[in-house]
Residue, then its C-alpha position, 0 to 999 in steps of 0.5 A: m691668051k685663049l690658046n694657052y688657056k685651052l692648052t693648059i686645060a687640055s694638059v690638065s685633063l690629059l694628066g688627070f686621065i693619065n693619073c686616074s689610069a695609073q691609079q687604077t693599076h696601082l693597087l693591082q700592082k701591090a700583088n705583083w710578088l704573087m706572080g709565079t707558082w708556089e708550093s706548100k707541102t701538107k700531109q696530104g701532098s703538095i698544094f700548088e698556087v699559080w698566079m699570072p697577069y690576065s689584063e691590066t686590072e686582073y690577075r688569075g690564079k688557081s690552087h691545085m694538087l697532083n694526084k698521080n698524073d691528074t691535076v685536081v683543082f680546088e679553087h679559081i682565084q681572081l685579083i681584080e681592081e675595080n672602082n679604085m678597090l681591089f678584090y680577092i675573088p675565089t671560086v672554091t670547088k664544092q663551096n658556096k654552090g660553086l659561086p665566087v665570094r668577093f673579099a675586099l682589100k683591107s690593108s696592104a704593104n710592100s709585102s702583105l695583102l689582107f682581104e676581108n669579107a665579114t659576112h662570109d661563113f669562113p674564112q672572113l680574112i685571107s692574107y698573104q705575107k712575103i717573107g723572102a724573094d721565094s717564100l710567103y705565108a698564105e693565111i685564112s682566118g676568122n670564126s667558124k661556127g662561133k669559134p676562132r679558126n685559122e689555117k696557115f700555108r707556108m709557101k715556096r716559089v717553084h717558078 
Protein backbone atom coordinates (compact mmCIF):
# COMPACT_ATOMS: atom_id res chain seq x y z
CA MET A 1 0.00 0.00 0.00
CA LYS A 2 2.81 2.42 0.86
CA LEU A 3 4.49 1.79 -2.50
CA ASN A 4 1.29 2.62 -4.44
CA TYR A 5 0.80 5.78 -2.36
CA LYS A 6 4.36 6.94 -3.06
CA LEU A 7 4.00 6.05 -6.73
CA THR A 8 0.75 8.04 -6.93
CA ILE A 9 2.38 11.08 -5.27
CA ALA A 10 5.36 10.85 -7.64
CA SER A 11 3.05 10.52 -10.66
CA VAL A 12 0.93 13.52 -9.60
CA SER A 13 4.09 15.57 -8.98
CA LEU A 14 5.50 14.62 -12.40
CA LEU A 15 2.20 15.41 -14.14
CA GLY A 16 2.11 18.77 -12.35
CA PHE A 17 5.65 19.52 -13.55
CA ILE A 18 4.83 18.49 -17.13
CA ASN A 19 1.62 20.53 -17.07
CA CYS A 20 3.52 23.53 -15.69
CA SER A 21 6.15 23.24 -18.45
CA ALA A 22 3.49 22.95 -21.15
CA GLN A 23 1.70 25.94 -19.66
CA GLN A 24 4.87 28.03 -19.72
CA THR A 25 5.33 27.65 -23.46
CA HIS A 26 1.61 27.63 -24.26
CA LEU A 27 1.35 31.42 -24.33
CA LEU A 28 4.42 31.83 -26.52
CA GLN A 29 3.08 29.22 -28.96
CA LYS A 30 0.12 31.52 -29.63
CA ALA A 31 2.58 33.65 -31.60
CA ASN A 32 3.99 30.82 -33.77
CA TRP A 33 2.26 32.22 -36.84
CA LEU A 34 4.48 35.34 -36.62
CA MET A 35 7.62 33.35 -37.42
CA GLY A 36 9.27 34.32 -40.70
CA THR A 37 9.93 37.49 -42.67
CA TRP A 38 7.15 39.99 -43.34
CA GLU A 39 7.16 43.02 -45.65
CA SER A 40 5.13 46.21 -45.45
CA LYS A 41 5.36 48.54 -48.45
CA THR A 42 5.28 52.23 -47.49
CA LYS A 43 5.90 55.53 -49.29
CA GLN A 44 9.40 55.54 -47.81
CA GLY A 45 10.10 52.00 -49.04
CA SER A 46 9.66 48.48 -47.73
CA ILE A 47 9.80 47.77 -44.02
CA PHE A 48 10.66 44.22 -43.03
CA GLU A 49 9.86 42.48 -39.78
CA VAL A 50 11.68 39.23 -39.10
CA TRP A 51 10.69 36.79 -36.32
CA MET A 52 12.51 33.66 -35.18
CA PRO A 53 12.50 31.36 -32.16
CA TYR A 54 15.31 32.06 -29.71
CA SER A 55 14.50 29.67 -26.86
CA GLU A 56 11.56 27.75 -25.40
CA THR A 57 10.37 30.94 -23.71
CA GLU A 58 11.50 33.62 -26.15
CA TYR A 59 11.07 34.68 -29.76
CA ARG A 60 13.12 37.52 -31.19
CA GLY A 61 12.29 39.92 -33.95
CA LYS A 62 13.57 43.02 -35.64
CA SER A 63 12.18 45.69 -37.93
CA HIS A 64 14.39 47.14 -40.63
CA MET A 65 14.51 48.86 -44.01
CA LEU A 66 16.94 48.39 -46.85
CA ASN A 67 18.71 51.60 -47.86
CA LYS A 68 20.60 50.73 -51.04
CA ASN A 69 22.92 47.96 -49.81
CA ASP A 70 22.62 48.85 -46.11
CA THR A 71 20.18 47.43 -43.59
CA VAL A 72 18.78 50.11 -41.28
CA VAL A 73 17.37 48.50 -38.12
CA PHE A 74 14.57 50.43 -36.36
CA GLU A 75 13.85 48.13 -33.48
CA HIS A 76 14.68 44.85 -31.85
CA ILE A 77 11.76 42.95 -30.36
CA GLN A 78 11.45 40.16 -27.84
CA LEU A 79 8.38 38.06 -27.13
CA ILE A 80 9.08 36.58 -23.73
CA GLU A 81 7.02 34.24 -21.62
CA GLU A 82 7.67 34.58 -17.92
CA ASN A 83 5.59 34.05 -14.78
CA ASN A 84 2.68 32.70 -16.89
CA MET A 85 2.53 35.98 -18.83
CA LEU A 86 3.59 36.95 -22.36
CA PHE A 87 5.44 40.23 -22.97
CA TYR A 88 6.17 42.13 -26.17
CA ILE A 89 9.36 44.09 -25.54
CA PRO A 90 10.56 46.46 -28.27
CA THR A 91 13.78 48.40 -28.09
CA VAL A 92 13.43 51.21 -30.61
CA THR A 93 16.41 53.11 -31.96
CA LYS A 94 16.37 56.78 -30.86
CA GLN A 95 13.34 56.33 -28.58
CA ASN A 96 13.03 55.87 -24.83
CA LYS A 97 16.80 56.46 -24.51
CA GLY A 98 17.36 53.15 -26.30
CA LEU A 99 15.78 51.21 -23.41
CA PRO A 100 13.26 48.37 -23.85
CA VAL A 101 9.57 48.93 -23.08
CA ARG A 102 7.33 46.11 -21.82
CA PHE A 103 3.84 45.49 -23.17
CA ALA A 104 1.86 42.72 -21.49
CA LEU A 105 -0.45 40.43 -23.44
CA LYS A 106 -3.95 41.80 -22.94
CA SER A 107 -5.83 39.36 -25.17
CA SER A 108 -5.19 36.69 -27.76
CA ALA A 109 -6.96 34.33 -30.11
CA ASN A 110 -5.73 31.83 -32.70
CA SER A 111 -4.97 34.65 -35.12
CA SER A 112 -4.54 37.79 -33.02
CA LEU A 113 -2.39 39.21 -30.27
CA LEU A 114 -2.97 42.45 -28.35
CA PHE A 115 -0.34 43.88 -26.02
CA GLU A 116 -0.77 46.88 -23.71
CA ASN A 117 1.32 49.32 -21.70
CA ALA A 118 -1.11 52.01 -20.50
CA THR A 119 1.71 54.13 -19.05
CA HIS A 120 3.79 54.39 -22.25
CA ASP A 121 3.68 57.72 -24.10
CA PHE A 122 2.88 56.17 -27.50
CA PRO A 123 1.79 53.60 -28.42
CA GLN A 124 -0.14 52.09 -25.55
CA LEU A 125 -1.42 49.18 -27.65
CA ILE A 126 0.38 46.94 -30.13
CA SER A 127 -1.58 44.34 -32.05
CA TYR A 128 -1.07 41.71 -34.70
CA GLN A 129 -3.97 40.24 -36.64
CA LYS A 130 -3.40 37.31 -39.00
CA ILE A 131 -5.63 37.76 -42.03
CA GLY A 132 -4.35 34.84 -44.10
CA ALA A 133 -1.52 32.33 -44.27
CA ASP A 134 0.70 34.97 -45.85
CA SER A 135 -0.69 38.28 -44.58
CA LEU A 136 -1.30 40.18 -41.37
CA TYR A 137 -2.02 43.60 -39.95
CA ALA A 138 0.23 45.10 -37.33
CA GLU A 139 -1.11 48.16 -35.54
CA ILE A 140 0.19 50.58 -32.97
CA SER A 141 -2.39 52.79 -31.29
CA GLY A 142 -3.29 54.89 -28.29
CA ASN A 143 -3.07 58.54 -27.35
CA SER A 144 -0.24 60.80 -28.40
CA LYS A 145 -0.11 64.26 -26.80
CA GLY A 146 -3.75 63.89 -25.73
CA LYS A 147 -5.07 62.91 -29.17
CA PRO A 148 -6.06 59.43 -30.43
CA ARG A 149 -3.58 58.03 -32.92
CA ASN A 150 -3.03 54.76 -34.74
CA GLU A 151 -0.81 53.39 -37.45
CA LYS A 152 -1.61 50.22 -39.39
CA PHE A 153 0.85 48.15 -41.35
CA ARG A 154 -0.38 45.54 -43.81
CA MET A 155 2.31 42.91 -44.11
CA LYS A 156 2.90 40.08 -46.56
CA ARG A 157 5.00 37.04 -45.75
CA VAL A 158 8.11 36.94 -47.94
CA HIS A 159 9.85 33.94 -46.23
